[in-house]
C-alpha positions in Angstrom: -108.5 -58.0 25.6 -109.7 -58.6 22.1 -111.0 -62.0 21.1 -112.4 -63.6 18.0 -114.1 -67.0 18.4 -112.5 -67.3 21.9 -109.0 -66.7 20.5 -107.0 -63.8 21.9 -105.9 -61.6 19.1 -102.9 -59.2 18.8 -104.6 -56.0 17.6 -103.2 -52.7 16.3 -105.4 -49.6 16.4 -103.9 -47.7 13.5 -105.1 -44.2 12.7 -102.8 -44.1 9.7 -104.7 -47.0 7.9 -107.8 -46.2 5.9 -109.2 -49.7 6.1 -109.0 -52.6 8.6 -107.0 -55.8 7.9 -106.5 -59.3 9.2 -103.5 -61.6 8.8 -103.9 -64.5 6.4 -102.4 -66.8 9.0 -105.0 -65.7 11.5 -107.7 -66.6 9.0 -106.4 -70.2 8.9 -106.4 -70.9 12.6 -109.7 -69.1 13.1 -111.1 -71.4 10.4 -112.9 -68.4 8.7 -113.5 -68.5 4.9 -113.3 -65.1 3.3 -115.4 -64.0 0.3 -113.8 -62.9 -2.9 -114.3 -59.4 -4.5 -114.7 -58.9 -8.2 -112.0 -56.3 -8.3 -108.5 -56.2 -6.9 -108.0 -54.2 -3.7 -104.7 -52.3 -3.8 -103.1 -51.7 -0.4 -100.0 -49.4 0.1 -97.8 -50.9 2.8 -95.8 -48.8 5.2 -92.6 -49.4 3.1 -94.4 -47.9 0.1 -94.8 -51.2 -1.6 -98.2 -52.2 -3.0 -100.1 -55.4 -2.3 -103.1 -56.7 -4.2 -105.8 -58.8 -2.7 -109.4 -59.8 -3.4 -110.3 -61.4 -0.1 -112.4 -59.8 2.6 -114.5 -61.0 5.5 -116.7 -59.7 8.4 -115.4 -60.6 11.9 -117.2 -60.6 15.2 -114.8 -59.1 17.7 -115.3 -59.2 21.5 -114.0 -56.1 23.2 -114.6 -55.7 27.0 -117.3 -58.4 26.7 -119.1 -56.4 24.0 -119.5 -58.0 20.5 -118.8 -55.8 17.6 -118.4 -56.4 13.9 -115.5 -55.4 11.7 -115.1 -55.5 7.9 -111.5 -56.5 7.2 -109.3 -57.1 4.2 -107.1 -60.2 4.2 -103.3 -59.5 4.0 -100.1 -61.4 4.8 -99.3 -59.5 8.1 -96.4 -60.6 10.2 -96.5 -58.7 13.6 -100.3 -58.3 14.2 -103.3 -60.5 13.8 -105.7 -57.6 13.2 -105.3 -54.0 12.2 -108.3 -51.7 12.9 -108.1 -48.7 10.7 -110.0 -45.4 10.4 -113.1 -47.0 8.9 -113.7 -48.9 12.1 -112.4 -46.3 14.5 -114.6 -43.5 13.0 -117.7 -45.7 13.0 -117.3 -46.3 16.7 -116.3 -42.7 17.7 -113.0 -43.9 19.0 -111.0 -41.7 21.4 -107.4 -42.6 22.0 -105.6 -41.6 25.2 -101.9 -42.2 24.4 -100.7 -41.4 27.9 -102.9 -43.9 29.6 -102.8 -46.3 26.6 -106.5 -46.3 26.7 -109.0 -46.5 23.9 -112.7 -45.6 24.3 -115.4 -46.8 21.9 -119.1 -46.3 21.4 -121.1 -49.4 20.5 -124.7 -49.5 19.2 -124.8 -45.7 19.4 -125.1 -45.8 23.2 -122.8 -48.3 24.9 -119.5 -46.7 25.9 -116.6 -49.0 26.8 -112.9 -48.6 27.0 -109.9 -50.9 26.3 -106.5 -50.5 28.0 -103.4 -51.9 26.4 -100.6 -53.7 28.2 -98.0 -51.4 29.5 -94.4 -52.5 29.3 -92.3 -52.6 32.5 -89.6 -50.0 32.3 -86.0 -51.3 32.6 -84.1 -50.0 35.6 -80.7 -48.8 34.5 -78.0 -46.8 36.3 -74.7 -45.5 35.1 -71.4 -47.1 35.9 -70.4 -44.2 38.1 -73.5 -44.5 40.2 -73.0 -48.3 40.4 -69.5 -47.8 41.8 -70.8 -45.4 44.5 -73.4 -48.0 45.5 -70.7 -50.6 45.8 -68.6 -48.4 48.0 -71.6 -48.0 50.3 -71.8 -51.8 50.7 -74.5 -52.6 48.2 -74.4 -56.1 46.8 -73.8 -56.8 43.1 -74.2 -59.9 41.0 -72.1 -60.4 37.9 -73.7 -62.6 35.2 -71.5 -63.8 32.4 -72.6 -65.9 29.5 -70.1 -68.5 28.2 -70.6 -70.5 25.1 -69.7 -74.2 24.9 -66.2 -74.7 23.4 -66.9 -78.4 22.7 -68.2 -79.1 19.2 -69.9 -82.5 18.8 -69.2 -84.2 15.6 -72.0 -86.2 13.9 -71.3 -90.0 13.7 -71.8 -89.9 10.0 -69.0 -87.3 9.6 -66.6 -89.4 11.7 -67.4 -92.4 9.6 -66.7 -90.6 6.3 -63.4 -89.2 7.7 -62.3 -92.7 8.7 -63.1 -94.1 5.3 -61.0 -91.4 3.5 -58.0 -90.9 5.7 -55.9 -90.3 2.6 -57.9 -87.2 1.9 -58.4 -85.8 5.4 -54.8 -85.4 6.4 -53.5 -83.8 9.6 -51.0 -81.8 7.6 -51.4 -80.9 3.9 -48.5 -82.2 1.8 -48.4 -79.2 -0.5 -50.0 -77.9 -3.7 -52.3 -80.1 -5.7 -50.6 -82.5 -8.2 -50.1 -81.4 -11.8 -53.1 -81.8 -14.0 -53.5 -82.0 -17.7 -55.7 -78.9 -17.7 -54.4 -76.1 -15.6 -56.9 -73.6 -14.1 -56.6 -70.1 -15.6 -58.6 -66.9 -15.4 -59.2 -65.5 -18.9 -59.0 -61.7 -18.8 -60.9 -59.3 -21.0 -58.8 -58.5 -24.0 -56.8 -55.3 -23.4 -57.3 -55.3 -19.6 -54.4 -54.0 -17.6 -53.8 -54.0 -13.9 -55.0 -51.0 -11.9 -52.2 -48.6 -11.1 -52.5 -47.9 -7.4 -50.1 -47.1 -4.7 -49.8 -50.0 -2.2 -51.3 -49.4 1.3 -48.9 -48.4 4.0 -48.0 -51.2 6.4 -46.4 -51.0 9.8 -42.9 -52.5 10.2 -44.2 -55.1 12.6 -46.9 -56.2 10.1 -44.4 -56.2 7.2 -42.1 -58.5 9.2 -45.0 -60.8 10.0 -46.1 -60.8 6.3 -42.6 -61.9 5.2 -42.5 -64.6 7.9 -45.9 -66.1 7.0 -45.3 -66.0 3.3 -41.9 -67.7 3.8 -43.6 -70.4 6.0 -46.2 -71.0 3.3 -43.5 -71.3 0.6 -41.5 -73.7 2.7 -44.6 -75.9 3.1 -45.3 -75.8 -0.6 -48.8 -74.3 0.1 -48.0 -71.4 -2.3 -45.6 -70.7 -5.1 -44.2 -67.5 -6.6 -46.7 -65.9 -9.1 -45.8 -64.2 -12.4 -49.2 -62.5 -12.7 -49.3 -58.7 -12.9 -52.4 -58.7 -10.8 -52.3 -58.7 -7.0 -54.6 -58.5 -4.0 -54.3 -56.4 -0.8 -53.7 -58.2 2.5 -54.6 -57.2 6.1 -54.0 -58.6 9.5 -56.5 -59.3 12.2 -55.4 -59.8 15.8 -56.3 -63.1 17.4 -57.2 -63.5 21.1 -53.7 -64.7 21.9 -52.2 -61.6 20.3 -50.9 -63.2 17.1 -51.8 -61.9 13.7 -54.1 -63.6 11.2 -53.3 -63.0 7.6 -56.3 -62.2 5.4 -56.2 -61.8 1.7 -58.9 -59.7 -0.1 -59.0 -61.4 -3.4 -62.2 -59.6 -4.4 -60.5 -56.2 -4.1 -57.7 -55.9 -6.7 
């Protein structure tokens, strides 16, 4: 366990880092004031982006009840509180045992201590074939199914607004919007012509469904025949009940 001022820290021992770092968020809750350098310190992050900082500080870490200092650079880290790089690892003759997740240090040129990281519990998984064999032999199985809530609670303010404007929030739409003095149009670039492209093939069942849905929308006055030379492809998405939902890709013309 690594602590700073009695606070447990999440530490990464990184042999790929030339310097040691501390998260700026950790500095705040540790209530440590860093000192500012005269020149910018350029740090290359793992994603090859560069960060500049002028703030550094000296921490007093406690590892295996042994106090040890670390000179760290302040950076906006997200996953770790402290990163101990090669400057610190070399100074303390660090030996890393990856198999045992163990790190050994030498403090004050004579004190040898080790630090063991937390090992994750491996997940026990079996194949479906092996699971069926276990069930045939009489092993018990538990089925867990997560089900979301179908009920959606409406805020009282929303209900109040809907009640005040019942002429706007109708159960059934009456049709297209009324005629306005200024009709909405899309101005095309001068000389632009529609893209000459063969229509996508559509199955006979989907073609019949397309004609049926378009006719229904025409009968309800939700749409009207267009004289535009431009068009948009459509596709169908199957609903849970087996019916087809019409989707129009207006962005792909």
